[in-house]
N, C-alpha and C positions, 0 to 999 in steps of 0.2 A: 507119786513120789512125796514123801513126807517133807514138810518144810524144815530144813536143818536148823533154822533159827530157834526152833522150839527147845533145843538142847541148851543147857546152861554153860557148857564148855565149848571152847572154840579150838582147843589144841587137838586137832585131828589130823590124819594123813592128808586129807584134802587141803587143810590149811597149810601144812608143811610144803606140799607141792606148789601151792600158790605163792608162798613166800620165796622159795628157792628159785622159781621161774622169774619172779620179779627181781630178785637179787642179780641174776644173770643178765636180764634185760638192761637194768640200770648200769651194770658193770660194762656191758658192751658199748653203749653209746657215750658213756663218760670216759672210757679208756682213751679215746682219741682226742678229747677236747683240748688238753693242754698243748698239744702239738699242732693243732689245726691253724693257728695264726702263722706259725713259721712255714707250714706247708703252703698256705695261701700266698705268702710272700714269695716263695719259690716259683709259684705259678704266675707271679706278676700282679697280685691283688693286694698289696700292702695297705692301700688306702681304704679298703673295704672290710676291715676286720670286724666291725660292728654287725655286718650282715651274716657272719658265721652263725651267731645265735639268732639274729633277727629273722632270717629266712626260715630257719628250722622251726621257729615258733609260729610263723605264718601258716605253714601247712599243718602243724600240730593243732593250732587253734581252729583251722578250717575243718579238721577231722573230728573235733570234739562233739559238735551237735549230732553228726551222723553216727558216731560211735555210741553216743548215749541212746539215740533212738533205736538203733539196731540191737543194742544190748538189752533194751527194755522189751523189744518185740520178738526178735529171733533167738536171742540168747547171749550169754556172756562169752561162751567158748569161741564162736566165730571171730569175734573182735580180738580175742587173745591170740588165736592162731595167726590172724592177719598181721597184727602189730609185731609179734615176735619173729615171725618168718621174714617180714620186710626188713627188720633191723639187721638180721644176719646177712641178707642179700645186699643191702646198701653198703655195708662195711666191705664186702667183697668187691664192690665196684669202684671204690675210691682210687685204687692204684691205676685204674684204666682211664681216668680223666686227665687231660693234659692242658686244660684251659681254665681260666677263671669262670667263664660262662658255664662250662660243663660241671665245675665244682659246685657252683651255686644251684644248678638244676638238681644235682644229687642231694644237696643239703635240703632242698625243698621236699624231695621225695622221702628222705630220711625222716623228716618231721612227722610223717604220717604214722610212724611206728609207735608214737606215744599215745595213740588211741587205746593201746592195751591197758594203761593204768586206769582208764575210765571203767572198763569191764572188771579189772582187778578189784577196785574199790566196791563196785556194785556186788560182785560175787562175795566179797568179804562181809558186806552188810547182810546178804542173804544167810550167811553161815553163823553170824554172831548174834546173841541175844542183845536187845536194845540197851540194857544197862551196862554192857561191857564193850560198846562200840569204840569209845575213846581209847580204851586199853588195847583192843585188838588192832585198831588202826595205828597205834603207836608201835606195836610189835611188828606189823607189816612194814611200816616206815623204817624201823630200826634195821630189820634184816635187808630190806631193799638198799638202804644206804650204806651197808657194808660194802656193796659193790661200788657205790659212789665214792666211798672213802679211799679205797686202796687201788681201784682200777686206774685212776690217773697216774699214780706213782709208778705202777707196773707198766703202764703204757709208755710213759716217758723213758723208763729204763730200756724197754724193748726197742724204742726208736733210736736211743743212743747206742746201744750195743749191736743192733742189727741194721734196721732200716725202717722207714715209714711204711714200706710195703708189708714188712713183717708185722708191724703194729696193726695195720688194717686187717690182715688175714687172721691175726689172733682175735681181734674184736669180732670178726665174722663168726669164728668158731664158737665164741662165747654166746653170741646172739642166737645161733642155731641150737645151742644146748638149752637155752631158755625155751625154745620152741618144743624140743623133745620132752621137757619136763611137763608140758601141758597134757601129755597122754596119761598122766596120773590123776587128772581132774575129771569131775563129772559136772554136767550142767546143773545149775541151781535155779534157773528161771522157771517158774510155773507157767502153764498155759502158753507155750511158745507158738508163734505163728510164722507163716512163710513171708519172706521179703518180696515186695512187689516194686515195680518201677515207680509207682506213685509214692512209695515211702521215701524215695530219694528227693522228693520235692518238699523241702522243709517249710513249715509254716513259722510265722514270727514267734509264736509261743513255744515252738520246738527248738529254737535257737537259744532263747534266753528264758530260763525258768524264774519267774518274778518272785516266787516264794523264797528264793535264796539270794535275793539282791544284796543283803548285808554281808554275808560271808564272801560273796563274789567280789564286792567292792574292796573289802579288807584284803582279800587275797591279791588283787591287782596292786594295791598300794604297798603291800608287804614285799612282793616279789620283784617290784620294779628295781630295787637295789640289787637283787640277785642277778638280774640280767646285766646290769652295769658292771658288777664285780666279775662275773664270768667273762665278760668281753675284754676287760683290761688287765685282769690278774696275770695272765701269762707274760705280758710285756712288763708289768710292774715287778714280777718275780725276777725276770731277767735283769731289769734295771738295778735291783737290789743285790744281785750276785747270787741268786738261788739257782743252783745247778739243775735240780729236778723241779720242773714247773708244777708237778703234781702235788708237792708237799703242802701248798696252801689249801688245796681242796681236801687233802687228808686231814689237816688240823680242823678245818671247818666241819667235815663230815663226822669225825670221831666225836666232837663235841655235840653235834646234833644227835648222834646215836645215843649218847650217854643220858639224854633227858627225855627221849621219845616215850618210853613206857611210863615214866613218872608223869609226863605232861598229860598223857591220856587219862591216867587215873585222877590227876589233879583237876582236869576239866570236867570229868564225870562228877567229881565231888563238889568243887567250888564254882563251876560254871565256865562257859566258853569265853565270855567277854573278859572276865577277870584274868584268865591265863593269857589271852591275846594282848591285853594291855601291858603285861609284864614283858611279853615277847617283843613288842614294838619298842618299848623303852630300852631293852638290851640291844636291839638292832641299831637304834640311833647312837648309842654309846659306841658300838663296834665301828660304825661308819666314821664317826668323828676320830676315833683312834687310828683307823686306816689312813685318814687324810694327813696325819702327822707321822706316819711310819717312815723312818729313814734307815732302818736296818731290818734284817730278816726276822729277828725274834719279836719285835713289836708288831710286825705284820702277822706273824703266826699267832700271837696273843689276841690280836683284834679279830682274826679269822675264827679263833676259838669262841670268843664271845658271840660273834655273828652266828656260829653254828648252834650255840645254845638258843639263840632267839628263834631260829628256823625250826629247831627241834621241838620247841614249845609251840610254835605257831602252826606248822603244817598239819599235824594230826588233829589239832583242835579245830581248825577250820573245816576239815573234812567231816569230823564228828558233828559239828554245828550244821553242816549242810545236810547230813543224813537225818538229824533231828527235825529239820524243817520240811523234809520231803516224806513221801510215802512209797509203798512198794510199787505203785503204778508209774511213778515219775522219778524213781530214784536214779536211774541211769542218766536221765535228762538233767536232773538237778546237779549231779556230780559233773556232768559234761559242761554245764554252765560255769561252775566254779573253776574247772580246769581250763576252760576257754579264757576266763579272766586271768588265770595264771599265765597262760601262753602270751596273752596280750601284754601283761605287765613285764614279763621277762623280755619279750621281743622289743617293746618300745624302750625299755631300760637299756638294752644292749645297743640299739641303734643310737640312742641319745649319748651313751658313753663313747661310742666310736666317733661320733661327730664332735663332742666336746674335747676328747683326748687328741684326735688329729695327729697321732704319732709324736706328740710333744709331751715328754715326761713331766714337765712343769705343770701340765694340765690335769694330772691325776687328782689333785686336791679338789678341783672344781667338780669332777665327777662325783666324788664322795659327798661333797656339801649338797649338791643337787639331790642326791639319793636320800640324804638325811631329811631334807625338807619334805620329800614325798612320804617317808615313813612317819614324820610328824603329822601329816594330814590324816594318816590312818589312825594314829593315836587319838587325835582330836575327834574323829568320827566316833570311835568307840566310847570316848568320854561323853559325847553328846547322846549316844544311844543309851548309855547307862543312866544319864540324867533324865531322859524322857520316860524310860521304862521303870526306873527305880529298882531294877533287878540286875544281877550279874549273870543270870542264867539265860539260856538260849530261847526259852519259850516266852 
């Protein structure tokens, strides 16, 4: 099979199927997010809202090294089929759980579905010429986040008009549709090998790819706030009288979408570190504005700025990761950065739940803590620039 990256274009049917499948996957598991805190409260778990995101990211993070290793050895497609099929199945099971313990066991299981984006990104890197990676990752992120933007709003409307069960079943159908779209893809990994039991015994270097330490660290510090915001935003929306809890996510994601392609091109031209410094500066501004939000529109405005920051940062970090890796360890490198992402989101979510403690007066402390973490990321990039004298990744 010819290496598809030899072509200068990446707008192919394969790329289209990859993007649509990713859109449906992100739509499926984000559709239920705004209503999960209320659903957990009905089950008697109001004091454990931070674990909704936290436990999901535990299993997601656990799966990253394995998914990266398997994607590099066996192929991208097995990981995609596993992750997207599991997403549909888990959403189907939520209406069957009737206890807090059962709910969290299912959240743990559901987290394994995000092994799919590791293979997604690796396959994209196989398909795209090196000088257009940032742009291509921006396009994939844009299309994927269309699902993230509108599915929470749609999910909340379904829950209000019908029931939580109807919401879960709808999310399940969307998840299985992402699985079906995979049949339009072809494997891109060269020299595939068979999986053995020994492959499941991870070595230290297979868990963390040291060549991508910098993007992994910046990813952790950048998404810490995202976990915190995800954890408390449904309750904050309700506190401010926002009827549909998905609106804040919609404003955030539309803003993120609007800059993703431009951010990819900007990082290809001006360098990864330069774009990431702008992204973190915007993130700090957004978090400070959130801490002062006393009405819906200020919250929507701050979520918009926050969306700009993540739209600039996410594809740039992935492009930086691919820059620092090679074909033999690309899946592992991406898995390392995604593992850092899961750790940041999970710890941020648990921290937010602990600080918030169902006290609306504590929202401000969550945002201030998150701002301090983002400032640490900005300081690290400034130090990195000072030491290298460059704004580019190499």
